[in-house]
N, C-alpha and C positions, 0 to 999 in steps of 0.2 A: 887166789885168782885176782889179777889186776883189774882195775876199773875198765880199761879198754877191752878186756877179754869178755866182760859180762854184758856189754851193750848189745851185741848181736843176739845173745841168748834172751835178753829181756824183750827185744823187738820181736823175735820169733815167738815168744810166749804170748805177747799181746796179739799178734796176727793170728795165732792158733785160737785164742779165746774169741776173737771176732768171727772167725770162720764157724766155730761151734755155735755162737750166738745167732748168726745168720741162718744156719742150718735149722736150729730149734725153732726160730720164728717162722721160717718157711714151711716146716712140717706142720706146725700148729695152725697156721693160716690155711694151708692147702689141704688139711685133713688127711695127712699121711701120703699114701701113694695115689689117692684119688684126686681128681681135678677139683679146683675150688668151686664151691656151690654158687648159685646165681645170687644169693643174698649177699655173699661176701663181695662179689664183683660189683653189685649195686652200691654197697657201702664204700668201696674203694673209689668208684667212679665219682662219688660225691665229694671227694677230698679237694679236688682242684677248685680254686676260687672262680666263681662265675658271677658277672655283674649283669644287670638288666640292660638291654639295648633300648634306649628311649629316643624320643624325637629330638632331644637335645643333642644327641650324637650325630644327627643328620645335618649336613651342610649342603644347601642347594647350590649345585654347580651349573645346571642347565635346565631350561624348561620353565613352565608356569605352574608352580605349586605354592601352596601356603600351608603352614603348620599352626595349629591351635591346640595347645595342650597335648593330648595323645593322638589327635586326629590329623590326617594329611588330606588336604583338598587338592585333587589332581585335575588340571585342565589339559587334556590330551596326553601329555607325557612330561616327565622330568627325570633328572638324574641327581642323586645325592652322593656326596662322598662321606665316608666314615673314617675319621682320623685314627691313626695308630695310637695305641694306649698301652698301659702297663706300668708306667712310671719309671723312676730311677732303678736301674739294675733289674728291670722286669719283675718287680716285687708285687705288682698289682694283679688284677684278675687275668686269667688265661684266656677266657672268652667272654663275649657279651652275647646274650640271647634275648630274643623277643618274638612275639607272635603278631603277624600282620594279618588283620581281618579286613575283608572287603565288605563295607557296610552297604554302599549303594554304588551301582554301576549300570550303564546301558547295555553291557555285554561282558565278555571275558576280559579280565585285566591281566596284562602280561607283566610279571615281576621277574626282574633279572638281577642277579648279584655277581659281582666279580670280587673274589676273595683269594688273595695270595696266588694270583695267576690262574685260578680256576673259575670258569664261567658256568653259571647255571641259570636256566630260565624256567618259568612255570606259568601256565594260564589258570586263573582262578575265576570261578563263577561268583556272582554276588552272593554273599552269605558264607563263602568259603574262607579258609585261613591257611596260612603256611608259617612254619617256624623258620626264623632267621638266626644264624649263628655266625659271629664274626670273631676271627682270631686277633692276636695282638697287632698284626700288621695293618689292620683296617681293611678298607676295600671300598666298593661302590654299590649303590642300589639304584636301579632304574625301574620306573613304573610307567606303563603305557596304558592309557584309557581309550577304548574304541570310540570312534565317532566324535562329535563335537560337544556331547553332554559331559559334564564333570563327574568324577568318581570321588567317593569319600572312603578313606581307609582309616584304620586305627592300629597303632602300634602299642602293644601292651606286654607286660612281663609274662613269660610262659607259665 
């Protein structure tokens, strides 16, 4: 058999081997014909790299706010931008996550996020918290404090 005639057979053998390997791995992870159990889904969900969202990621674009360490001091309202991240060839983290806690406020604090074209808003009582998740494209965070008294918020790792 000539060298040119064996190449298609070798390629077909490699492809068949990969198909069998993928099948065996899929069956072993999925438990045969049953759906994958929740512990497997939890393990697979933790594979993607996640970085903490910190106050260093927030850039004040409007309003009267100040940041000290993990705390955000809000006077009436402000807007922060969160820059895109991920690094060269998007090899960095897939998301950044943080928890925003309302430490003190004269009433309900309105927290709004705009992430990749989707807007979401939530009102938080003093002592309440919300989880913030930002994708590689970045976004914006808006905080509105009721009345003229300032609010104190804290951004920490989830």
